[in-house]
Structures are given as structure tokens and as C-alpha cells.
C-alpha positions as CSV (number, residue, x, y, z in Angstrom):
1,M,-86.4,55.8,-21.4
2,S,-83.0,56.3,-19.8
3,L,-81.4,53.7,-17.5
4,S,-81.7,56.0,-14.5
5,H,-85.4,56.5,-15.2
6,F,-85.9,52.7,-15.5
7,I,-84.0,52.1,-12.2
8,N,-86.1,54.8,-10.4
9,Q,-89.4,53.3,-11.8
10,N,-88.5,49.7,-11.1
11,K,-86.6,49.5,-7.8
12,A,-87.4,45.9,-7.0
13,V,-86.3,44.7,-10.5
14,S,-83.2,46.9,-10.2
15,I,-82.3,45.4,-6.8
16,G,-82.8,41.9,-8.1
17,I,-80.6,42.5,-11.1
18,G,-77.9,44.0,-8.8
19,V,-78.1,41.0,-6.5
20,V,-77.8,38.5,-9.4
21,L,-74.8,40.4,-10.8
22,I,-73.1,40.4,-7.3
23,I,-73.7,36.6,-7.0
24,I,-72.2,36.0,-10.5
25,A,-69.2,38.1,-9.6
26,L,-68.7,36.2,-6.3
27,V,-69.0,32.8,-8.2
28,L,-66.4,33.9,-10.7
29,V,-64.0,35.1,-8.0
30,A,-64.5,31.8,-6.1
31,A,-64.0,29.8,-9.2
32,S,-60.7,31.6,-9.9
33,L,-59.2,30.9,-6.4
34,P,-57.0,27.9,-6.1
35,G,-58.7,24.9,-4.4
36,S,-57.6,23.6,-1.1
37,P,-54.6,21.4,-1.4
38,D,-55.1,17.7,-1.5
39,L,-54.1,15.9,1.6
40,P,-51.4,13.3,0.9
41,D,-52.4,9.6,1.1
42,R,-48.8,8.4,1.1
43,A,-45.7,9.1,3.2
44,Y,-42.1,7.9,3.2
45,F,-41.0,5.1,5.5
46,T,-37.7,3.3,6.0
47,V,-36.6,-0.1,7.3
48,D,-32.9,0.6,7.4
49,D,-32.5,3.7,9.5
50,G,-33.0,6.1,6.7
51,E,-30.4,4.8,4.3
52,T,-33.2,4.0,1.8
53,W,-36.9,4.9,1.9
54,F,-40.1,4.0,0.2
55,A,-43.6,5.4,-0.2
56,D,-46.4,3.6,1.5
57,S,-49.9,4.4,2.7
58,I,-50.1,7.2,5.3
59,S,-52.6,5.0,7.2
60,N,-49.7,2.8,8.4
61,I,-49.0,3.6,12.0
62,P,-45.2,3.4,12.6
63,P,-43.6,1.2,13.7
64,Y,-45.2,-1.5,11.5
65,I,-43.8,-4.6,9.9
66,K,-42.9,-4.3,6.2
67,D,-41.4,-7.4,4.5
68,G,-40.4,-8.8,7.9
69,K,-38.7,-5.6,9.1
70,E,-39.8,-2.7,11.3
71,A,-40.7,0.3,9.3
72,V,-40.8,3.9,10.7
73,R,-41.7,7.2,9.2
74,A,-39.0,9.0,7.2
75,Y,-39.1,12.7,6.7
76,V,-37.5,13.4,3.3
77,Y,-36.2,16.8,2.2
78,K,-34.4,18.2,-0.8
79,T,-31.9,21.0,-0.8
80,K,-31.8,23.9,-3.3
81,R,-28.8,22.1,-4.9
82,G,-30.9,19.0,-5.3
83,K,-29.5,16.7,-2.5
84,V,-32.3,14.5,-1.2
85,F,-31.9,13.4,2.4
86,V,-33.8,11.9,5.4
87,A,-33.9,14.6,8.1
88,H,-35.4,12.4,10.9
89,L,-37.3,9.3,11.6
90,E,-40.5,9.0,13.7
91,R,-42.5,6.3,15.4
92,Y,-45.3,6.1,18.0
93,T,-44.6,4.7,21.4
94,P,-46.2,1.3,21.9
95,E,-48.9,2.8,24.1
96,S,-49.8,5.5,21.6
97,K,-49.7,3.1,18.7
98,A,-52.2,0.9,20.6
99,A,-54.4,3.9,21.3
100,V,-54.5,4.9,17.6
101,E,-55.2,1.4,16.4
102,S,-58.0,1.1,19.0
103,A,-59.6,4.4,18.0
104,L,-59.4,3.5,14.3
105,A,-60.9,0.0,14.9
106,E,-63.7,1.5,17.0
107,G,-64.3,4.5,14.8
108,S,-63.9,6.8,17.7
109,P,-62.0,10.1,17.9
110,M,-58.2,10.0,18.1
111,P,-56.8,10.4,21.6
112,E,-55.8,13.9,22.4
113,S,-52.4,12.9,23.8
114,L,-50.2,10.8,21.6
115,T,-46.5,10.3,22.1
116,V,-44.0,9.9,19.2
117,E,-40.3,9.3,19.3
118,V,-37.9,10.8,16.8
119,K,-34.2,10.4,15.9
120,R,-31.9,11.3,13.2
121,P,-30.6,8.5,10.9
122,G,-27.6,6.9,12.5
123,D,-28.5,7.9,16.0
124,K,-29.0,5.1,18.5
125,K,-31.4,6.9,20.9
126,W,-35.0,7.7,20.2
127,V,-36.2,10.9,21.8
128,R,-39.6,11.7,23.2
129,M,-41.1,15.2,23.3
130,D,-42.4,14.7,26.9
131,K,-39.0,13.4,28.2
132,D,-36.6,15.8,26.4
133,P,-38.3,18.7,24.6
134,D,-35.0,20.5,23.7
135,A,-33.5,17.4,22.0
136,F,-36.9,16.7,20.3
137,N,-37.0,20.2,18.9
138,E,-33.4,20.1,17.8
139,I,-34.0,16.8,15.9
140,T,-37.2,18.0,14.2
141,S,-35.7,21.4,13.2
142,V,-34.8,20.5,9.7
143,R,-31.7,22.0,8.1
144,S,-29.6,21.1,5.1
145,P,-26.8,18.6,6.0
146,D,-24.3,20.6,4.0
147,D,-25.2,24.2,4.8
148,P,-27.6,25.2,7.7
149,Y,-28.7,28.3,5.7
150,E,-29.4,26.5,2.4
151,P,-33.1,26.5,1.6
152,I,-34.8,23.1,1.7
153,E,-38.2,21.8,0.9
154,P,-40.1,18.6,1.8
155,V,-40.3,15.8,-0.7
156,V,-43.7,14.1,-0.9
157,P,-44.5,10.8,-2.6
């Protein structure tokens, strides 16, 4: 009996075998795809305006007190040439920090509108997106400190 004759005589079995082969193929394809990236559980923070930084739990809501000093989030990058630097610092406004802490304590959804402040290391003034969007965007647009066209990449703990 030829294969084509078997398929013609046993359509239900043939369809079943075809479906099983398709499922196996889909499982093999899905297994070969890279998994979703793990979300980080740590971030960089600083207590000295970005001169040094340390990894700590991402669940810390900046600013927070670390060893008696105020810690804020530090966004650390590395240039193609290997220079590691803090591009900018970030903290929540007191109102937004209180709202986040309240939502976490109550197990409720995060507020839709949260305000953060940013600044570059060494700057005196913190900038809010709602008060000065141009300055905020300039600060958070990360470039190499040595060459604005040099490729950079984020450093994760």
C-alpha cells in the first residue's frame, strides 16, 4: 500500500498525524527562541552625587537613607572605550515617593502620575519633567562625556 493510498483511505488518522507533527514543530521552534529577559532586581545608587555608586535592591524608592546618607538612583553607562560613568541621578519628589510607598503598603496599583527629578552629577539643581521638559530631556539624553558620537551601553548590577 502506498502512502498516498493510505492517506486517502484514512483521512482522520492522516489529519491527526499532521496536527501532531505541526504541534511538535511549533514546540521545537518555541523552545529554540530566546526567553524573555529577566527583569533586574538591583539598580545603582549613590550617596555622594555620583562620585561613587553601589548596587542595591531596585525596590528602594529614592531618595532613601543608606548608612545615614541620602541615596538616589544613579544611571551608570560604559563607553565603547571602556570608560564607566554616571550619566544622571534620579529621585522621586516627596509627594510621589509617599504615593509609591502607600501603594506598596496597601497592595494597590501604582499611581498613574508620578514625578521624578533628575540632575547630572555635580549640578546643584534638580529638574522636574513637568516644570522644565526641555532640560529634563537634555539631562536624560545620555551621551559619552568624551565624545557625543561614541557608542555607550548601560551597566547593570
